[in-house]
C-alpha positions in Angstrom: 195.4 254.4 204.4 192.0 256.5 204.0 189.7 254.0 202.6 186.6 256.3 202.8 184.7 255.9 199.5 183.7 259.6 199.6 187.3 260.8 199.6 188.5 261.7 196.1 191.8 259.9 196.7 190.2 256.9 198.0 188.0 256.7 194.9 190.8 257.0 192.5 192.8 254.2 194.2 189.5 252.1 194.0 189.1 252.7 190.5 192.9 252.2 189.9 192.8 248.9 191.8 189.6 247.8 189.8 191.4 248.7 186.6 194.4 246.6 187.2 192.3 243.7 188.5 190.3 243.9 185.3 193.4 244.1 183.2 194.9 241.0 184.8 191.6 239.1 184.4 191.8 240.2 180.6 195.4 239.0 180.2 194.4 235.6 181.8 191.2 235.2 179.8 193.3 235.9 176.6 195.5 232.8 177.2 194.8 230.3 174.4 192.8 227.4 175.3 195.5 224.8 174.5 197.8 226.7 177.1 195.3 226.8 179.9 195.6 224.5 182.9 192.2 222.8 182.3 192.2 219.6 184.3 195.9 219.0 183.9 197.1 221.1 187.0 196.5 219.0 190.3 198.5 218.1 193.2 198.7 214.8 195.1 200.2 213.8 198.5 204.1 214.3 198.8 204.3 216.2 195.4 207.3 218.4 194.7 206.7 222.0 193.3 209.8 223.5 191.7 210.5 227.0 190.5 213.2 227.5 187.9 214.9 230.4 186.1 217.0 233.4 186.5 217.4 236.4 188.9 213.7 237.1 188.9 212.9 233.7 190.4 216.1 233.5 192.3 215.3 236.7 194.2 218.3 236.4 196.5 217.4 232.9 197.8 220.0 231.4 200.4 221.9 228.9 198.5 223.0 227.2 201.7 219.5 226.1 202.4 218.5 225.1 198.9 218.4 221.4 199.9 215.6 222.2 202.5 212.1 222.2 201.0 209.5 224.8 202.3 212.3 226.9 203.7 211.6 230.7 203.9 215.2 231.8 203.1 215.6 229.2 200.3 212.6 230.4 198.6 214.1 233.9 198.1 212.0 237.3 198.3 210.1 237.1 195.2 207.2 235.3 193.6 208.3 231.8 194.7 208.2 233.0 198.4 204.9 234.3 197.8 203.4 231.3 196.1 205.0 228.6 198.2 203.3 229.6 201.5 200.0 229.8 199.8 200.4 226.4 198.3 201.5 225.0 201.7 198.5 226.6 203.3 196.0 225.8 200.6 196.8 222.1 200.4 198.0 221.5 203.9 196.9 217.8 203.8 199.3 216.9 200.8 202.6 217.6 202.6 204.0 219.5 199.5 207.7 220.2 199.0 208.3 223.5 197.4 211.7 224.4 196.0 213.4 227.4 194.3 216.4 226.9 192.0 216.5 230.0 190.1 219.9 231.3 189.6 220.7 235.0 188.8 222.2 235.7 185.3 221.2 232.4 183.8 220.0 231.7 180.2 218.8 228.7 178.6 222.3 227.1 178.1 222.9 227.6 181.8 219.8 226.0 182.8 220.6 222.9 180.5 224.1 222.4 182.1 222.3 222.1 185.6 219.1 220.5 184.7 219.7 216.9 185.9 220.7 218.0 189.3 218.5 221.0 189.8 215.4 219.7 188.1 215.2 216.1 187.0 216.7 214.7 190.3 214.2 216.6 192.3 211.5 214.7 190.3 208.8 217.8 190.5 205.2 217.0 189.8 204.8 220.6 188.9 207.8 222.6 187.2 207.3 226.3 186.6 210.1 228.0 184.4 210.8 231.7 183.7 213.8 232.2 181.6 214.5 234.5 178.6 215.5 238.1 179.7 219.2 237.3 180.0 219.3 235.4 176.7 218.8 239.1 175.1 220.3 241.2 177.9 223.7 239.4 177.8 223.6 239.5 173.9 223.1 243.3 174.1 225.9 243.6 176.7 228.3 241.8 174.2 228.6 238.8 176.6 226.6 236.2 174.6 225.8 235.5 170.9 222.7 233.4 171.1 220.0 234.1 168.4 216.3 233.9 168.8 216.5 230.6 167.2 219.0 229.4 169.5 216.6 230.4 172.3 213.6 228.6 170.9 215.8 225.4 169.9 217.4 225.2 173.4 214.2 225.9 175.4 212.4 223.2 173.2 215.1 220.6 173.9 215.1 221.5 177.6 211.4 220.6 177.7 211.6 217.6 175.7 214.4 216.4 178.0 212.1 216.9 181.0 209.1 215.2 179.4 211.3 212.2 178.7 212.7 211.9 182.2 209.4 213.0 184.0 206.5 211.8 181.7 203.9 212.9 184.3 205.3 216.3 185.2 203.0 219.4 184.7 205.1 222.2 183.1 204.3 225.8 183.5 206.2 228.1 181.2 206.1 231.8 182.4 206.2 234.5 179.7 209.4 236.5 179.8 208.7 240.1 180.3 210.2 243.7 180.5 208.7 247.0 181.1 209.8 250.1 179.4 211.9 252.0 182.1 215.3 251.6 183.7 217.7 249.3 181.5 214.9 248.7 178.8 215.3 251.1 175.7 214.6 250.7 171.8 217.6 248.4 171.5 215.7 245.6 173.0 212.9 245.7 170.3 211.9 244.2 168.2 214.1 241.1 169.2 212.5 240.9 172.8 209.1 240.5 171.2 210.4 237.9 168.9 211.8 235.9 171.9 208.5 236.2 173.8 206.9 234.7 170.7 209.4 231.9 170.6 208.6 231.2 174.2 205.0 230.8 173.5 205.6 228.6 170.5 207.6 226.3 172.7 204.9 226.1 175.3 202.4 225.4 172.6 204.5 222.6 171.1 205.3 221.2 174.5 201.6 221.3 175.6 202.5 223.3 178.9 200.6 225.8 180.9 201.4 229.5 179.8 201.4 232.4 182.3 201.0 235.8 180.5 203.4 237.9 182.5 204.2 240.4 179.8 200.4 240.8 179.0 199.7 241.2 182.8 202.2 244.0 183.3 201.1 245.7 180.0 197.5 245.8 181.4 198.7 247.1 184.8 200.6 249.8 183.0 197.6 250.6 180.9 195.5 250.9 184.1 197.6 254.0 185.1 200.6 252.8 187.2 204.1 253.8 186.0 206.3 250.8 184.7 208.9 251.5 187.3 206.4 250.8 190.0 206.3 247.3 189.0 210.1 246.9 188.1 212.5 249.7 188.8 215.1 248.6 186.4 212.5 247.4 183.9 213.5 243.6 184.3 213.5 243.0 188.2 210.1 243.2 189.8 209.4 245.3 192.9 207.3 243.8 195.7 204.3 244.8 194.0 205.4 243.5 190.7 206.2 240.1 192.5 202.8 240.0 194.3 201.1 240.5 190.9 203.0 237.8 189.4 202.1 235.4 192.1 198.4 236.3 192.0 198.4 235.8 188.1 200.3 232.5 188.2 197.7 231.1 190.8 194.9 232.2 188.6 196.2 230.7 185.5 197.7 227.4 187.0 194.5 226.8 188.9 196.1 225.3 192.1 
């Protein structure tokens, strides 16, 4: 790639990259104080870091290897696989155990059914959750009838259950997101935005960290890249999309 700053194309690339970086910084800065990591996010020796959610987190992970921590194939090909090696590299002395237990197609009720085995029994010190897109997508497809209220109530109950079992856990709630391309059309709105608001309300009430993925992608698109660059079908991120998610997650969580 030509990186000569005197080349017009190179200058455009530099400006676009700067605009995306500025947009991500703005999205992170806009996170309310009560939803930021502050001093609550820290890791100690032997801690477990767990990523939970649906297909965006799953990212094709190898189920046969899921019992192994720090296993490349078990982490999938998405943002957990990008974050896991960075955390292991930057905290080499801690002997961290990193797992991915996202499952494609899952909604909040599905997480609830497997929460004991796939979350509580792993005793994570840091738990990151991204859930919500299937709760509306399956509804629009006629395969589920859960309301916004059901999503909020179920998600809140899941976090309360987690706090009761693991009182010292640091919980990261990731903002559900879509991009306006592919499968995403006007039928998703305004309900999807209502569900995002519900997720944020749950995060505030549960005193979790909040990672603003929708705001992040909105800023990236506003900087000049097409929505399908970040997620071809509007839901599942591209490599670039997963990389942007991982970058923003670390900036917000602070580890």
